Every structure is written in C-alpha cells, then in structure tokens.
C-alpha positions in Angstrom: 29.9 -1.1 9.6 26.2 -1.5 9.1 25.5 -4.6 6.4 23.2 -4.1 2.9 21.9 -6.8 1.8 23.3 -8.3 -1.7 21.1 -7.0 -4.4 21.2 -3.3 -2.4 24.9 -3.2 -3.0 24.5 -4.6 -6.9 21.6 -2.1 -7.8 19.9 -0.3 -4.8 16.8 -2.8 -4.4 16.6 -5.8 -2.7 13.6 -7.0 -4.7 15.1 -9.9 -7.2 14.8 -8.7 -10.5 12.4 -10.8 -13.3 14.7 -13.3 -15.3 15.1 -13.6 -19.2 13.5 -16.7 -20.9 14.7 -17.8 -23.8 13.0 -18.3 -26.7 12.8 -20.3 -30.2 10.2 -19.5 -33.4 12.1 -21.5 -35.8 15.4 -20.1 -36.9 14.4 -16.9 -34.6 15.6 -16.9 -31.6 14.0 -14.1 -28.7 14.1 -13.7 -25.2 11.0 -13.1 -23.1 10.8 -10.8 -19.7 8.4 -9.0 -17.9 6.2 -9.1 -20.3 7.9 -7.9 -23.0 9.8 -9.7 -26.3 13.8 -8.5 -26.4 16.2 -9.3 -28.7 14.6 -10.7 -31.3 17.4 -12.4 -33.3 18.3 -14.6 -36.8 21.7 -15.8 -35.9 24.1 -13.1 -34.8 21.7 -10.5 -36.4 19.6 -8.8 -34.5 15.8 -8.1 -35.7 14.4 -6.0 -32.9 15.4 -4.7 -30.1 12.2 -5.1 -27.9 8.4 -4.8 -28.5 6.4 -3.8 -25.3 3.0 -1.6 -24.9 3.8 1.9 -23.3 1.1 3.4 -21.2 2.0 7.0 -20.7 -0.3 9.3 -18.6 -1.7 12.9 -19.7 1.5 14.0 -19.1 3.8 11.7 -20.5 5.1 9.5 -17.0 5.3 6.2 -18.7 2.6 3.9 -15.9 4.2 1.0 -15.3 2.2 -2.5 -15.5 1.2 -5.2 -12.7 1.7 -8.3 -14.6 -0.6 -11.5 -13.4 -1.9 -14.4 -14.8 1.2 -15.1 -16.9 1.2 -18.6 -18.8 4.3 -19.5 -20.7 4.4 -22.4 -22.6 7.9 -23.4 -24.8 8.2 -25.9 -27.2 11.7 -26.6 -28.7 10.6 -24.6 -32.0 7.3 -22.6 -30.7 6.1 -21.0 -27.8 2.6 -19.0 -26.4 2.2 -16.7 -23.8 -0.1 -15.2 -21.8 -0.9 -12.9 -19.6 -3.1 -10.4 -18.0 -1.5 -6.2 -17.6 -3.1 -3.7 -15.1 -1.9 -0.1 -15.5 -3.0 1.8 -12.8 -2.2 6.0 -11.8 -4.7 8.4 -10.7 -7.9 8.6 -12.6 -5.9 6.3 -15.4 -6.6 2.6 -15.4 -6.4 0.2 -18.4 -5.9 -3.4 -18.4 -4.8 -5.3 -21.1 -4.9 -9.4 -22.4 -1.2 -10.5 -23.8 -1.2 -13.2 -26.6 2.5 -13.8 -27.7 3.2 -16.7 -30.0 6.5 -17.9 -32.3 6.0 -19.9 -34.9 8.4 -22.7 -36.7 8.8 -20.4 -39.9 10.0 -18.0 -37.6 7.0 -15.7 -37.0 6.4 -14.0 -33.6 3.0 -12.3 -33.1 2.3 -9.2 -30.1 -1.4 -9.0 -29.6 -2.6 -6.0 -27.0 -6.6 -6.4 -26.9 -7.2 -3.5 -23.9 -10.5 -2.1 -22.5 -10.7 1.2 -20.4 -11.5 0.1 -16.6 -12.6 4.4 -16.1 -12.8 7.7 -17.9 -9.3 9.0 -18.2 -7.2 11.4 -19.9 -3.9 9.9 -21.8 -0.9 11.1 -24.0 -0.3 7.2 -25.8 -1.7 4.1 -24.8 -0.1 1.1 -28.2 2.6 -1.0 -28.7 6.0 -0.4 -29.8 8.7 -1.5 -31.6 12.2 -1.1 -31.3 14.9 -1.5 -33.7 18.6 -1.7 -33.2 20.6 0.8 -34.0 23.4 -1.0 -35.0 21.8 -3.2 -37.5 19.6 -0.9 -38.8 21.4 2.8 -39.5 21.9 3.9 -42.6 20.4 1.0 -44.0 17.4 0.3 -47.1 14.4 -0.1 -46.1 10.8 -0.6 -47.7 7.8 1.5 -45.5 4.8 0.3 -46.8 1.6 2.6 -46.1 -2.2 2.3 -45.2 -3.4 2.3 -48.4 -0.8 -0.6 -49.9 1.6 2.2 -51.4 5.4 1.1 -50.9 8.0 3.2 -50.5 11.8 2.7 -50.4 13.7 4.3 -48.0 17.1 4.5 -45.2 17.0 4.3 -41.8 18.4 7.6 -40.7 22.5 7.7 -40.4 22.9 10.8 -38.5 20.3 11.4 -35.2 16.8 12.4 -37.2 15.6 15.5 -35.3 11.8 14.4 -36.6 9.8 11.3 -37.6 11.7 9.7 -40.0 8.7 8.0 -41.4 5.0 8.4 -41.2 2.0 6.5 -41.5 3.5 2.8 -41.4 1.5 0.0 -41.9 4.7 -2.4 -42.6 8.4 -1.8 -42.4 11.1 -4.4 -43.9 14.3 -4.2 -44.3 17.3 -7.0 -45.5 18.9 -9.2 -43.3 20.7 -11.3 -45.3 20.9 -11.3 -49.6 17.3 -12.4 -50.5 15.8 -12.6 -47.3 13.5 -9.6 -45.6 12.7 -9.2 -41.9 9.0 -7.4 -42.2 7.3 -5.9 -39.2 3.3 -5.6 -39.5 1.2 -3.1 -37.7 -2.6 -3.6 -37.2 -4.8 -1.5 -35.2 -3.8 1.8 -35.2 -1.7 4.1 -37.7 2.2 4.0 -36.7 5.1 6.3 -37.0 8.7 6.3 -36.5 11.2 8.4 -34.1 14.6 8.1 -33.8 15.4 7.5 -29.9 18.7 8.5 -30.3 17.9 12.4 -29.5 17.0 10.4 -25.8 20.3 8.1 -25.8 18.0 5.1 -26.3 20.1 2.9 -28.5 17.4 2.2 -31.1 14.2 3.4 -33.3 10.7 3.8 -32.1 7.4 2.3 -34.1 4.7 3.2 -32.2 1.4 4.7 -32.3 -0.8 7.1 -32.3 1.0 9.6 -34.3 1.8 12.2 -33.0 0.2 14.7 -35.1 -3.2 13.6 -34.0 -4.1 15.7 -30.5 -3.2 15.1 -27.0 -3.6 14.2 -24.4 -6.6 12.6 -25.5 -9.6 11.4 -23.2 -10.7 7.6 -23.4 -14.1 6.6 -22.4 -15.0 4.0 -19.5 -15.3 0.9 -21.6 -13.5 1.6 -24.5 -11.7 -1.2 -26.5 -8.2 -0.9 -27.5 -7.2 -3.7 -29.8 -3.3 -3.6 -31.4 -1.4 -6.2 -33.2 2.2 -6.7 -34.0 3.4 -9.0 -36.5 7.3 -10.0 -37.3 8.1 -12.5 -40.1 11.0 -13.4 -42.4 10.4 -12.9 -46.0 12.3 -15.6 -48.1 14.6 -18.4 -47.0 16.4 -18.3 -44.2 19.0 -21.0 -43.7 19.8 -22.9 -40.7 22.4 -20.3 -38.5 22.7 -20.8 -34.8 22.7 -18.3 -32.6 26.4 -18.3 -31.1 27.4 -15.3 -27.8 30.9 -14.3 -29.4 33.4 -15.3 -27.0 33.7 -12.3 -24.0 36.5 -10.0 -24.5 37.9 -6.7 -24.1 40.9 -5.8 -26.9 43.1 -3.0 -26.1 45.5 -2.0 -29.7 49.2 -2.8 -28.6 50.4 0.2 -28.7 46.7 1.6 -29.1 46.0 3.1 -32.4 43.5 5.4 -31.9 43.2 7.8 -28.4 40.4 9.7 -26.8 40.8 12.1 -24.4 39.0 12.6 -21.3 36.0 15.6 -20.5 36.6 18.2 -18.1 35.1 16.4 -15.5 32.5 18.0 -12.7 29.5 18.1 -10.3 26.7 19.9 -10.4 25.9 22.6 -7.6 22.6 21.9 -6.0 19.4 23.7 -5.5 19.6 23.4 -1.9 22.3 25.3 0.2 24.9 22.7 1.1 27.6 22.5 3.9 30.2 19.9 3.9 32.7 19.0 6.6 35.9 18.9 6.8 35.9 15.3 5.6 33.5 15.7 3.1 35.4 18.9 1.7 38.5 16.5 1.7 36.8 13.3 0.1 35.7 16.0 -2.9 39.0 17.4 -3.2 40.3 14.2 -3.6 38.6 13.2 -7.0 40.6 16.0 -8.6 37.6 17.6 -10.6 37.6 20.8 -13.0 34.7 22.1 -12.7 31.2 22.6 -10.9 27.9 23.6 -13.5 26.0 26.0 -11.5 22.1 26.9 -13.4 22.1 30.5 -12.8 18.5 31.2 -12.9 18.7 35.2 -13.9 14.6 35.1 -14.3 14.6 35.1 -10.0 15.2 37.8 -7.9 17.9 36.1 -5.9 20.6 36.1 -8.3 23.1 37.6 -6.0 22.4 34.9 -3.1 22.7 32.1 -6.2 26.3 33.1 -7.5 27.3 33.7 -3.6 26.8 30.3 -2.9 28.3 28.9 -6.4 31.0 30.7 -5.5 32.0 29.9 -2.0 31.1 26.0 -2.9 33.3 26.5 -5.7 35.9 28.5 -4.0 35.9 25.5 -0.9 36.8 22.9 -3.5 39.2 24.6 -5.3 37.8 24.3 -8.5 36.3 26.6 -11.2 32.8 26.9 -12.1 30.6 26.9 -15.5 27.8 28.9 -15.1 24.3 27.9 -17.5 22.6 31.0 -17.4 18.9 30.6 -17.5 17.3 33.5 -19.2 14.3 34.9 -20.5 12.9 37.3 -23.8 14.5 39.9 -21.0 18.0 38.6 -21.3 19.9 41.8 -21.3 18.5 43.5 -18.6 18.9 39.6 -16.5 22.7 40.2 -17.9 23.2 43.3 -16.8 21.8 42.2 -13.2 24.6 39.7 -12.9 27.0 41.9 -14.3 26.4 44.4 -11.1 26.5 41.3 -8.7 29.9 40.1 -10.2 31.0 44.1 -10.4 30.1 43.9 -6.7 31.5 40.4 -5.9 34.2 39.8 -8.1 35.0 36.1 -9.9 37.7 34.4 -7.5 36.0 31.3 -8.2 37.5 31.2 -11.7 34.9 30.8 -14.7 35.7 28.5 -17.3 32.4 28.4 -19.5 29.1 30.8 -19.7 26.3 28.6 -21.3 23.1 30.7 -22.3 20.1 29.0 -21.7 16.4 29.6 -21.9 15.0 28.7 -18.6 11.9 26.9 -20.0 14.0 24.3 -21.4 15.1 25.6 -25.1 18.3 26.6 -26.3 19.6 29.7 -25.7 20.5 32.1 -28.9 23.3 33.4 -30.5 22.0 37.2 -29.4 22.5 35.8 -25.7 25.8 35.1 -26.7 26.8 37.8 -28.0 25.3 40.2 -25.0 26.9 37.5 -22.4 30.5 38.8 -23.8 30.0 42.4 -24.4 28.3 42.4 -20.2 30.4 38.9 -18.5 33.5 39.2 -20.5 35.6 41.3 -18.5 35.0 39.2 -15.2 36.3 35.7 -16.6 38.5 37.0 -20.0 39.6 33.1 -20.4 36.1 32.1 -20.4 34.7 30.4 -23.5 30.7 31.2 -24.3 28.0 28.9 -25.7 24.3 27.6 -25.9 22.5 24.6 -24.6 19.9 23.1 -22.7 18.8 21.2 -19.8 16.7 19.7 -22.0 17.8 16.5 -23.8 20.2 16.1 -27.4 16.6 16.2 -28.9 15.9 19.9 -28.1 19.6 20.9 -29.4 18.9 18.9 -32.1 15.5 20.5 -33.4 16.7 24.0 -32.2 19.9 23.5 -33.9 21.7 27.1 -33.3 23.9 29.4 -35.3 27.6 28.1 -34.9 28.8 31.6 -35.9 30.3 33.5 -32.9 29.8 30.1 -30.5 32.9 28.7 -28.7 30.6 25.5 -27.4 27.2 23.8 -27.2 25.3 21.8 -24.3 22.6 19.6 -23.4 21.8 16.9 -20.8 21.7 13.5 -20.5 19.6 10.9 -18.6 18.7 7.1 -19.3 15.6 6.8 -18.1 13.2 8.8 -20.8 11.2 5.8 -21.7 12.2 2.4 -20.1 13.5 2.0 -16.8 15.2 -1.4 -16.0 18.9 -2.0 -15.8 19.3 -3.2 -19.2 18.3 -0.3 -20.9 20.0 2.0 -18.8 23.3 0.2 -19.7 21.6 0.5 -23.7 22.1 3.9 -23.7 25.7 4.3 -22.9 26.9 4.5 -27.0 24.5 6.1 -27.5 26.2 8.8 -25.8 29.3 8.9 -28.0 26.8 9.7 -31.3 24.9 12.2 -29.7 28.0 14.1 -29.5 29.1 13.6 -32.7 25.7 14.4 -34.0 26.3 18.4 -32.0 29.6 18.2 -33.5 28.9 17.7 -36.6 25.7 20.2 -37.1 28.2 23.2 -35.8 30.7 23.0 -37.3 32.8 20.8 -35.3 32.3 22.7 -31.7 33.3 21.8 -28.4 30.6 19.8 -26.3 29.3 20.5 -23.2 27.4 17.6 -21.7 25.5 17.6 -18.1 24.1 17.2 -15.9 24.5 13.6 -16.4 22.0 12.0 -14.0 20.6 8.5 -13.4 17.0 10.5 -13.4 15.7 13.6 -15.2 16.1 17.0 -13.1 13.4 19.3 -14.0 13.5 22.8 -12.5 11.7 23.0 -9.1 9.3 25.6 -10.6 8.7 22.6 -12.8 8.4 20.1 -10.4 6.2 21.7 -8.6 3.5 21.3 -10.9 3.4 17.8 -10.5 1.4 16.1 -7.7 3.5 15.4 -4.3 5.9 12.6 -4.3 3.5 9.3 -2.0 5.0 8.7 0.9 5.8 5.5 -0.4 8.0 6.4 -3.0 11.4 8.3 -3.8 11.4 11.7 -5.2 11.0 11.5 -8.8 14.8 12.9 -9.4 16.0 10.0 -7.5 17.1 6.9 -8.3 18.5 4.3 -5.4 20.5 2.8 -8.1 23.1 6.1 -7.2 24.5 4.1 -4.5 25.2 0.6 -6.0 27.8 -1.0 -7.9 25.4 -0.4 -11.6 25.5 3.5 -10.5 29.7 3.4 -10.8 30.1 0.8 -13.3 27.5 3.0 -15.9 29.3 6.3 -14.7 32.2 4.5 -16.3 30.7 3.3 -19.3 29.2 6.9 -19.6 32.8 8.2 -19.4 34.1 6.4 -22.0 31.7 6.6 -24.5 31.8 10.5 -23.8 35.9 10.6 -24.0 35.9 8.3 -27.3 33.7 10.9 -29.2 35.8 13.9 -27.9 33.1 15.9 -25.5 34.7 19.3 -24.0 33.0 18.6 -20.3 31.2 16.2 -18.8 29.0 17.4 -15.7 27.6 14.6 -13.6 25.5 14.2 -10.1 25.8 16.7 -7.5 28.4 16.4 -4.5 26.3 14.8 -1.8 22.9 13.2 -1.0 21.0 11.2 -2.9 21.7 12.5 -6.6 25.3 13.0 -5.3 28.9 11.1 -4.9 28.4 10.2 -0.8 25.8 10.3 1.5 25.4 13.0 3.8 26.7 12.4 7.3 23.0 11.6 9.6 22.0 9.4 6.4 19.2 8.5 3.7 16.3 11.2 4.1 14.0 7.9 3.5 16.6 5.0 4.6 14.2 2.3 3.5 14.5 2.8 0.0 17.4 4.3 -0.6 19.8 2.2 1.6 23.1 4.1 1.8 26.1 3.7 4.5 25.5 7.3 6.4 28.8 9.4 6.1 29.8 6.9 3.2 30.1 7.8 -0.2 29.1 6.0 -3.3 30.5 3.4 -5.3 30.8 5.5 -8.6 32.4 8.1 -6.4 36.1 5.8 -6.6 35.0 5.6 -10.9 35.0 9.3 -10.5 38.6 9.2 -8.1 40.2 6.9 -10.3 39.3 8.8 -13.7 40.6 12.0 -11.0 43.7 10.7 -10.8 44.0 10.8 -14.8 42.9 14.0 -15.6 43.4 15.2 -18.9 44.5 11.8 -19.9 44.6 10.1 -23.4 41.5 7.3 -24.0 43.3 4.5 -25.9 40.5 2.6 -27.5 38.9 -0.7 -25.8 36.8 -2.8 -27.6 34.8 -4.9 -26.0 33.1 -7.9 -27.9 29.1 -7.5 -26.0 29.6 -4.1 -24.5 26.3 -4.9 -22.9 27.6 -7.4 -20.7 31.5 -5.6 -20.1 32.9 -2.6 -20.8 36.2 -1.2 -20.3 37.9 2.4 -19.9 41.7 2.7 -20.7 43.6 5.8 -19.7 47.2 6.6 -20.2 49.0 9.8 -19.2 52.8 9.9 -19.4 54.1 6.5 -18.4 50.9 5.5 -16.4 48.5 2.8 -17.7 45.0 2.3 -15.8 42.0 0.6 -17.0 38.6 -0.1 -15.5 36.5 -3.0 -16.6 32.8 -2.9 -15.9 30.7 -5.8 -15.7 27.1 -4.5 -16.6 25.5 -7.1 -15.8 23.5 -9.0 -12.6 25.6 -12.3 -13.4 29.8 -13.5 -13.3 31.1 -13.1 -15.9 34.4 -13.9 -17.3 36.5 -11.6 -20.1 39.6 -12.5 -21.8 41.5 -9.3 -22.1 43.8 -8.9 -25.0 46.6 -6.8 -25.9 47.9 -5.6 -21.9 51.2 -4.0 -21.9 52.3 -5.7 -18.8 50.8 -8.0 -16.2 48.3 -5.4 -14.2 47.5 -5.0 -10.2 43.6 -5.0 -9.8 41.5 -3.7 -7.4 38.1 -5.4 -7.4 35.2 -2.7 -6.3 32.2 -5.4 -6.0 29.7 -6.8 -3.7 32.5 -8.2 -1.4 34.6 -4.7 -1.4 31.9 -2.3 -1.7 30.7 -1.8 1.9 34.6 -1.3 3.2 34.7 0.7 -0.5 31.8 3.3 0.9 32.4 3.3 4.6 36.3 3.9 4.7 37.4 5.0 1.0 40.8 6.4 1.7 41.6 3.2 3.6 40.2 0.9 0.6 41.9 3.1 -2.5 45.2 2.7 -0.3 44.8 -1.2 -0.5 47.2 -3.1 -3.0 45.9 -4.9 -5.7 46.7 -8.4 -6.5 48.8 -9.2 -9.1 47.2 -10.6 -12.7 48.7 -12.9 -14.7 49.5 -12.1 -18.4 50.4 -14.3 -20.6 51.5 -13.3 -24.2 49.7 -9.8 -23.8 45.9 -11.5 -22.7 44.7 -12.1 -19.0 41.3 -13.6 -17.9 39.6 -11.8 -15.3 36.9 -13.0 -13.5 33.9 -10.3 -12.7 31.3 -10.5 -9.9 27.7 -8.5 -10.8 27.7 -5.0 -11.8 31.8 -4.9 -10.6 34.1 -2.5 -11.3 38.0 -3.6 -11.9 40.5 -1.5 -11.5 43.8 -2.2 -13.7 46.8 -0.4 -13.1 49.9 -1.3 -15.2 
C-alpha cells in the first residue's frame, strides 16, 4: 500500500494551511488569514464575513496574490497589519500595499494602495466586502449614496437575481437596539450582489460597478487606492465572544424529514472503459442515474447516445439526458429521435432536460417539441429546462413553469473563493438555491447537477482558454477530489439538498480525477494529484453509505456550528444511520444529542483513509466500535475532515 502525507489525505495537498490569527479591536473581534480579514464579530453577532482584494483577469479568472513583508502587530485591544501583495498572470501585473488597523472603539480599516506594474486588461480590481447571510437576510439597512443621500432598504430575503443596491458609499444595519454597524467605502463607487446565486454565503459589496464597461485597459504606472472602514454607531455593550458548545442535535422522535434526492454521476466526455472490479464498485453505490450531456449541435449524436446508453446498461442505471440545443432545436430533436428509433432506449430515461448549448436556460417551446418527438421512446420520463451554468443563470432567466415537470442548474463552490473554509461555507446555500428555484417556478421539482468541486465548462469553451501549464492541474480538476475534505463536503451537500427537497443530485464522474475512484494506472499527474492507483476516493464511501439508504427519509439534524461539524441522518424502515463530518483541519469533540440507541462507529479519517481507498470492500466490512450513549447523548471525537458513520 503506497503512503500519502497526512495533509494530502486531509485536503489533497502537502502544503500547510495558513493559520488564522485572532484579532481584537476594542469590543470587536476578527480573524486575519492569508491577507484577508474574516469573521468580524461583536460577541457572537457576525458583522462581516470577509474583507479582501479581488483582482480578476480580462476573462474573470481570479488571480490570487503572493504576499510578502508581512508585519503583524497585535495588542490587547488594537492591531496593525501590513504587507505587500503581487498579482501576476500573463500580461496582468499589479502590486499593492495593505494597511489593516483595528482601534479600541471597534473601528477596523482596510487600505489597498496599489500601482499597475505593466499595461494590462482586467475585469475588476478592488476591495470586496462580504456581508453574512444569517445576520443580514431580510433585515433593514441604510444605504448612503455618493451625493450624501440616504435610503432605507432591506437586504433581500429571497435570492436577488440582479444587484439589490447600486451607487453605495456606505451601508449600515442594526446589530442591537440603538447600535448600528456601518461599512464605508472610499476610492470608488461600490455596488452589491447576492452571492447566493453562486452558492456563496454572503452579500458582496464590490467595485467597480458592472454597468461600467469591462474589461478595461490599465496603463502601466496607474495608481489604484481604495479604503473600507467598519465602525460601530452607538455604545456597544461588553460582550464576550464565546464559541458555542459543539453539538449535533437530532429530534427524538424526529419531527421534520427531508428525503434523499435521486443521486447519480456524470457521463464523462471521453470514452470510458471499466474493468470488472470498477464496474462492481460503481454498482455497489446503488445510484439512481447517469447524467449525460447530449450535444445535439454536433454531428456525432449517435456516438454520444451509444456511449451513454452502453455505460448506463453496464451499470444498471437510468439516464438523465441534458439536451444541448440551439436555435435549430426542432431539427436537432428530430435527429435525436431518429437515433432513438434506430437504437432504441434499452437504458431507461427518467428525465429530459432542455438546455441551451451556451449555458442559457432552455425554453418551454423546446419542452413542447421534446414531448412530441421523444415521449414515445420513454413514456415515463419527465421533461424540464435547465442550465449547465450557475443558479444565477436560471434566476435571471426564470422559465414559465406552465408545461414543465422540473428545472435544473449546476453547482460548484469555487466561483469567487478557493480555500477550504470558503468551500464549506457554500454548503448551506445549496438548500437556499433549491428553495428559491422551487419558489419562483411554483413548486416544480429541482434537478441539481453536475455538482463538482470545480466548474466544468464544455470543451468548446475550454478550448478558448490558454493551455494548462505543465506544473498545474487542468482548471476542471481539484486535488481535494481524492481527500477527506472532498468526502465531508459531499456529505454536507447531500444533507442540504435533501433538506430542501431536491428531486435529483448529480455528482462527479465514475472514474478519474473528476470521479469517485482512480484509474488502474493512477493519476495522470501524480505529483499534483496524489491518489492511490486503482483505488477509490474517500467520497466514494459517502456515496456508498448514502446508497445503502436509497429513497430514505432524512431526519432534521441541527449543528451548533456548521462550519466546524455537520451531520446527515438517514432513516429507512427500522434502519437508522448518521454521517457526522468534521469540516475543519483541527480535531473536534462534538456532543451528539437525541440518539435513539448506542451506535457502532466506523471512522473514515487519516488513519483509515489508505485502507478505505486501497481496499474499499474490506474497509466497508469492518465492524465498527460501540459508542457509549447516556440519556440519548454521546461524545464523539473527530480527526481533521473525518467522516464518521454511525449505525443504530
């Protein structure tokens, strides 16, 4: 059995994580991490989720900085931080100085003072402020305009498809009676977007406004200076910030249930040859379907369908085809119908999703054509529209629900941020997108997929971008795919989609570095994607654990701090299971409340991961240890990014 470093097992990389540094500005606490300010709080009330500088290339790629000359001076009630940040990508070369200060009255200031080191084009350079969803959604605020005018407003309750506020000089909201938090901006006019559209757990105030043309050319030597100030208005009480007790609470007996969605995988773009062992492993997941992108705009529709149908038959799964159409939809659907007439539909079809080939949402007219031309080949299949783009593409182009059976969109957690914590923050937003989609479509079922760690533009779009450097993974690949974090994130995603009532959820591919297990020959870039050849990834076991409870009820589990621990409960008849996940890189001890009986526990962690990856069948047969329970409560220790399976 090959050895892998512990950090690779935890989160796919041998590099150490940037440790958070606790800060205090009088009554206000915050965290400094890798150049950003995070979790600005008064007591346990979160004021801001994050303050950072965003630098985007001309095609909106986020260019991460290299930091140097960090100076961190922390006193009991004040702090001062400075560093230099350099963004270098192709022609883009921008350097800025950061000065971040915290004062005894609770004021925090973040200054970006930069200069272009070359002439380049950019879609955005500017400070970004993230306002937390839980503390702000639906709450009143005051927006100050550049001319000094002030307007009373509300943070959106439902996911706003377009900018809720523009022309922002300052924005304030109530923390406590007679105590306001104000965020003031200088150096640019700012506006706000609802980042739940991309499953980020925040409202983002940013600059420059999108109404300004982009990308723009920035001349060498151009200075760019911006400033954000966060301050309290009123007399703050003395409140200690105390982390809540770490608990998972299960109602006993459960009062509220979700239901597992149909869970499937994606048919990869490349031809796939599976060994008997790989086929057996995939069948053991007890999945529902395979999602296949059928590009009806191409000439190889017959080959696309044949490949997908053969794979579905081999894995004994249904198909959920996403039909990629253009303005010639009728002609393209007739071409597919001719293929089906010749080849038949031996792999059952559960749903047809009509999608535009350029990420736009399909139309009701396409659904009507589909019913006429395709219904006889799969009489029980439902018809809907969707997008391979983000929820925002559906939200901004809301379909007429009349005549539709379902709607769909894709999800990935790395649109705006890429660190481990930001990935975890997106999970609760999976539920909010489903709830909002159901709301504006009159309660239509929602098909979410593909759900991947990185975005997956089609090869036509990827071909427009520069080739991947030799020392980097392709932009669709994330090394956390093979890690414990990938498993914990997958369990959290399933939990929130089930809670919200998603109809189906499509994850990953069967095999390879975007899949649930590795190829026989191993990774194509083993120095960057360090998996076990012919092994499975830890997230395979999450899907297997859930697959054993296919169509199960999902009792409500409440986590006191979902950014630290999360849990998915499954009940089917007399069988009951919980997956309890550590979402951090630290050991955690969590109290489980409301347990029906003493469970057995199997630990998927850094001590067992190699066995679980190399010998999945043997790992799954191992008996778990009994967890003592007293009065329905138990204490469970979790290693970093562990997924513990509790069977009752």
